[in-house]
C-alpha positions as a printed Julia matrix, in Angstrom:
346×3 Matrix{Float64}:
 -227.42  -68.51   30.69
 -228.77  -66.85   33.83
 -228.87  -63.11   33.19
 -229.95  -60.42   35.63
 -232.48  -58.11   34.02
 -230.71  -54.89   34.91
 -227.4   -56.12   33.53
 -228.66  -57.41   30.2
 -228.43  -54.07   28.36
 -224.84  -53.71   29.53
 -223.97  -57.23   28.39
 -225.54  -56.68   24.97
 -223.82  -53.34   24.64
 -220.44  -54.75   25.61
 -220.87  -57.62   23.16
 -221.36  -55.04   20.41
 -218.74  -52.48   21.26
 -216.22  -53.43   23.95
 -212.65  -52.55   22.99
 -213.84  -51.07   19.74
 -213.08  -54.19   17.7
 -215.79  -56.56   18.96
 -218.11  -54.73   16.59
 -215.91  -55.77   13.66
 -215.15  -59.15   12.15
 -211.6   -60.47   12.37
 -209.98  -63.74   11.4
 -206.78  -65.53   12.29
 -206.1   -66.19    8.59
 -206.79  -62.51    7.93
 -204.94  -62.53    4.6
 -207.79  -64.64    3.14
 -210.25  -61.75    3.69
 -208.42  -58.77    2.11
 -211.48  -56.53    1.86
 -211.77  -56.44    5.65
 -208.11  -55.44    5.91
 -208.28  -52.69    3.3
 -210.73  -52.25    0.38
 -207.73  -51.32   -1.81
 -206.37  -54.88   -1.48
 -209.3   -56.18   -3.53
 -208.15  -57.94   -6.69
 -204.54  -58.46   -5.57
 -204.09  -61.93   -7.03
 -203.05  -63.62  -10.26
 -206.22  -64.46  -12.16
 -209.63  -63.07  -13.06
 -211.82  -64.32  -10.22
 -211.33  -65.42   -6.63
 -213.87  -66.84   -4.18
 -213.08  -67.57   -0.54
 -214.91  -68.8     2.54
 -214.05  -69.09    6.23
 -215.58  -70.78    9.26
 -214.45  -69.88   12.78
 -215.57  -71.22   16.16
 -214.28  -69.42   19.25
 -214.18  -69.69   23.07
 -215.39  -73.29   23.26
 -213.78  -73.63   26.69
 -215.57  -70.63   28.25
 -219.19  -70.5    27.1
 -221.44  -71.32   24.17
 -219.1   -71.17   21.14
 -219.04  -67.98   19.08
 -219.33  -68.88   15.41
 -218.36  -66.76   12.43
 -218.94  -67.52    8.75
 -217.58  -65.48    5.85
 -217.79  -65.55    2.06
 -215.85  -63.18   -0.18
 -215.68  -62.84   -3.97
 -213.32  -60.72   -6.09
 -213.6   -60.11   -9.81
 -211.38  -58.19  -12.26
 -213.07  -56.35  -15.09
 -211.68  -57.07  -18.61
 -208.7   -54.87  -19.47
 -205.74  -54.44  -21.83
 -202.44  -52.58  -22.04
 -204.03  -49.44  -23.53
 -206.41  -48.77  -20.66
 -205.15  -46.2   -18.14
 -207.29  -47.46  -15.24
 -208.23  -51.02  -14.32
 -211.15  -51.97  -12.12
 -211.66  -54.74   -9.57
 -214.9   -55.4    -7.74
 -215.6   -57.39   -4.61
 -218.32  -58.48   -2.23
 -217.71  -59.52    1.39
 -220.46  -61.19    3.45
 -219.9   -62.04    7.13
 -222.13  -63.45    9.85
 -221.31  -63.86   13.53
 -223.49  -65.66   16.12
 -222.59  -65.33   19.8
 -223.75  -66.99   23.0
 -227.0   -68.51   24.26
 -229.06  -65.56   23.03
 -227.69  -66.1    19.49
 -226.74  -62.44   19.32
 -225.83  -62.09   15.66
 -224.33  -59.59   13.29
 -224.56  -59.92    9.5
 -222.62  -57.56    7.25
 -222.72  -57.14    3.47
 -219.91  -55.01    2.02
 -219.49  -54.28   -1.72
 -216.15  -52.85   -2.92
 -214.88  -50.99   -6.0
 -211.11  -50.8    -6.47
 -209.42  -48.69   -9.19
 -205.85  -49.6   -10.25
 -203.56  -46.93  -11.77
 -200.45  -48.43  -13.47
 -197.15  -46.65  -12.86
 -194.58  -48.79  -14.63
 -195.63  -51.56  -16.99
 -192.25  -53.26  -17.09
 -192.24  -53.77  -13.32
 -196.01  -54.27  -12.89
 -196.13  -51.4   -10.4
 -199.35  -49.53   -9.62
 -201.39  -47.67   -6.99
 -205.0   -48.5    -6.12
 -207.86  -46.48   -4.65
 -210.98  -48.24   -3.37
 -214.42  -47.37   -2.05
 -216.64  -49.58    0.11
 -219.83  -49.41    2.1
 -221.62  -51.87    4.34
 -225.1   -52.74    5.52
 -225.34  -54.38    8.96
 -228.13  -56.41   10.55
 -228.18  -57.21   14.29
 -230.57  -59.64   15.99
 -230.94  -61.88   19.04
 -233.25  -64.6    20.36
 -234.56  -63.73   23.82
 -235.87  -67.28   24.32
 -232.3   -68.33   25.18
 -232.16  -65.9    28.14
 -233.37  -66.31   31.73
 -234.05  -63.24   33.91
 -234.01  -62.71   37.67
 -237.8   -62.31   37.95
 -238.25  -65.89   36.7
 -236.5   -67.39   39.74
 -238.53  -68.48   42.76
 -236.56  -70.23   45.5
 -233.86  -71.07   42.99
 -236.25  -72.57   40.48
 -237.14  -71.04   37.11
 -240.91  -70.5    36.9
 -243.08  -68.67   34.35
 -242.02  -66.02   31.89
 -240.16  -62.77   32.42
 -241.69  -59.3    32.43
 -238.57  -57.93   30.73
 -239.61  -56.12   27.56
 -237.6   -55.28   24.45
 -238.64  -52.73   21.88
 -237.31  -54.94   19.09
 -235.01  -57.91   18.6
 -233.35  -56.9    15.32
 -231.9   -53.77   13.76
 -230.61  -52.95   10.25
 -228.53  -49.88    9.4
 -225.9   -48.5     7.01
 -222.49  -48.63    8.65
 -220.89  -45.84    6.64
 -218.45  -45.63    3.74
 -214.8   -46.7     3.72
 -211.83  -45.55    1.65
 -208.56  -47.37    0.99
 -205.28  -46.83   -0.86
 -202.44  -49.23   -1.67
 -199.18  -49.38   -3.59
 -198.12  -52.66   -5.19
 -194.72  -53.49   -6.63
 -193.71  -56.73   -8.29
 -191.7   -57.96  -11.22
 -193.3   -60.06  -13.92
 -190.97  -62.97  -13.2
 -192.18  -65.48  -10.59
 -188.76  -65.4    -8.88
 -188.95  -61.63   -8.24
 -189.8   -60.19   -4.84
 -193.22  -58.55   -4.64
 -194.6   -56.3    -1.93
 -197.46  -53.95   -1.14
 -198.28  -51.15    1.3
 -201.73  -49.82    2.12
 -203.79  -47.54    4.36
 -207.56  -47.36    4.84
 -210.17  -45.43    6.79
 -213.4   -47.22    7.72
 -216.7   -45.52    8.64
 -215.65  -42.13    7.32
 -218.97  -40.53    8.3
 -218.35  -41.47   11.98
 -221.81  -42.53   13.1
 -222.27  -41.11   16.59
 -225.14  -43.39   17.6
 -226.84  -46.44   16.2
 -230.06  -47.51   18.02
 -229.74  -50.93   19.59
 -232.36  -53.19   21.17
 -233.39  -50.74   23.92
 -234.15  -47.03   23.6
 -231.64  -46.33   26.36
 -228.76  -48.04   24.55
 -226.93  -46.63   21.52
 -223.82  -48.06   19.92
 -221.15  -45.61   18.79
 -219.29  -46.41   15.57
 -216.07  -44.44   15.4
 -213.71  -44.17   12.47
 -211.17  -46.96   12.19
 -207.74  -46.55   10.62
 -205.73  -49.44    9.2
 -202.22  -49.81    7.8
 -201.26  -52.92    5.84
 -198.09  -54.42    4.42
 -197.06  -57.68    2.82
 -194.35  -59.27    0.73
 -193.6   -62.45   -1.2
 -189.9   -63.37   -1.23
 -188.95  -66.4    -3.35
 -185.96  -68.42   -2.15
 -185.93  -70.65   -5.22
 -188.12  -71.8    -8.1
 -190.31  -73.86   -5.74
 -189.98  -72.15   -2.36
 -191.0   -68.75   -1.0
 -191.71  -66.81    2.18
 -194.83  -64.68    2.5
 -195.16  -61.92    5.1
 -198.37  -60.2     6.23
 -199.02  -57.44    8.75
 -201.93  -55.22    9.79
 -202.34  -52.4    12.26
 -205.79  -51.09   13.28
 -206.54  -48.03   15.39
 -210.01  -47.03   16.62
 -210.37  -44.35   19.3
 -208.17  -45.51   22.2
 -207.89  -49.12   21.04
 -205.43  -50.74   18.69
 -204.75  -54.15   17.18
 -201.57  -55.43   15.56
 -201.25  -58.76   13.76
 -198.36  -60.2    11.82
 -197.65  -63.49   10.09
 -194.99  -65.37    8.16
 -195.65  -68.38    5.92
 -193.3   -70.7     4.07
 -194.54  -72.44    0.92
 -193.07  -75.36   -0.99
 -194.46  -76.27   -4.41
 -194.24  -79.98   -5.13
 -195.0   -79.79   -8.82
 -195.25  -76.87  -11.25
 -197.87  -77.56  -13.91
 -197.85  -74.19  -15.61
 -195.96  -71.34  -13.97
 -197.71  -68.62  -16.03
 -201.13  -69.72  -14.79
 -199.94  -70.42  -11.24
 -201.18  -74.03  -11.37
 -199.37  -76.04   -8.74
 -199.55  -78.38   -5.79
 -198.02  -77.12   -2.61
 -197.99  -77.04    1.16
 -197.6   -74.04    3.46
 -196.57  -73.82    7.11
 -196.56  -70.67    9.17
 -197.46  -68.8    12.32
 -199.65  -65.75   12.95
 -199.39  -63.51   16.01
 -202.21  -61.23   17.14
 -200.3   -59.02   19.55
 -201.28  -59.45   23.19
 -204.0   -61.96   22.34
 -203.03  -65.21   20.62
 -200.49  -67.17   18.58
 -201.91  -69.18   15.67
 -200.06  -71.98   13.86
 -201.25  -72.32   10.24
 -201.11  -75.06    7.63
 -202.37  -74.72    4.04
 -202.75  -77.2     1.2
 -202.83  -76.03   -2.41
 -204.09  -78.18   -5.26
 -204.29  -76.46   -8.65
 -206.76  -73.58   -8.13
 -207.96  -74.66   -4.67
 -206.38  -73.7    -1.35
 -207.51  -74.96    2.07
 -206.12  -73.55    5.3
 -206.36  -74.54    8.97
 -205.38  -72.55   12.05
 -205.87  -72.76   15.8
 -205.63  -69.87   18.26
 -203.5   -70.46   21.34
 -204.59  -67.79   23.78
 -201.84  -65.67   25.39
 -203.96  -62.9    26.97
 -205.46  -62.65   30.46
 -208.21  -64.99   29.27
 -205.72  -67.86   29.43
 -206.91  -69.02   32.86
 -210.58  -69.12   31.85
 -210.02  -70.47   28.34
 -207.39  -73.01   29.42
 -205.3   -71.69   26.51
 -208.07  -72.75   24.11
 -209.51  -70.09   21.88
 -210.54  -70.57   18.25
 -210.39  -73.05   15.4
 -210.6   -71.69   11.85
 -210.78  -73.28    8.41
 -210.65  -71.44    5.07
 -211.21  -72.5     1.47
 -210.51  -70.43   -1.62
 -210.54  -70.78   -5.39
 -208.91  -68.51   -7.93
 -208.47  -68.78  -11.67
 -208.84  -67.3   -15.12
 -212.03  -67.07  -17.13
 -211.78  -68.82  -20.5
 -213.91  -66.19  -22.2
 -211.03  -63.71  -22.02
 -208.06  -63.29  -24.31
 -205.04  -64.97  -22.68
 -202.55  -62.3   -23.78
 -204.6   -59.32  -22.64
 -205.48  -60.75  -19.25
 -201.8   -61.28  -18.4
 -201.07  -57.55  -18.77
 -201.35  -55.29  -15.69
 -202.46  -58.23  -13.59
 -202.19  -57.3    -9.88
 -200.77  -60.14   -7.85
């Protein structure tokens, strides 16, 4: 990539903070990464443990592909019907690498989510969660070419452009989330949840970047979340997801609907089944993403492809991003089967 020296700080800065959301990770199959949606959605599944991973490659038709990798793990602490508060923990790790300079961002975010039961018969409860994140930025200047290296249109020698450092690590502030979950204990009952969260509560005004003259501003980010599972029969169901994010003058809205058919029910209580899911996700003003998922016992694999609908359509030729996810969830045999079925968020 040929980069003019005076414009490089602007390009790096824009990569980090343009539109407010480029500094944050987002996925087409966003429901697979609940901790990024709202820390209070941690542990919202049937089982004791859940591990998920995602791989995303973006903008192949425009420039060097942007690649994002994520791994998330959720774990429910042992509980029983006599405990007033239940606890779920989670850890989200994300890494994004962008462009020829391999400008990267790595984030590690631990989460604690406390569940307060309201009505045992209906499995209804509210949750309050706390999260924090550590972020590491870096880039490789060997992938960049500067204007002082060009002589008569030919690249010669090395550049005199100097950088104070090529990596930075900082604490990105604390986050707080709340959610309400309602669902009957019967698998044919409708279940739904509502949630709100505030990220970067401390509102970091400036974070030093690669040059002394450039600082990145991390403003607070608000999110609202909703979802529902509506069975249409013993083997079929619709699932709805939606998120709204607001950060300074920028906003993002995404919504999705999925239809699932279970081919064979092995054990309804333990949610062991084979199934297939079709659906579509819409990130408002940006892209439409068809989705297909395959479920086999405790494993679920999902595929999606972004069809660009924004002003980037001409440059991207409607191509945007391919994403694949893989998740596993289940019970731990060391726990008592009866106790672990009580107050189980799902």
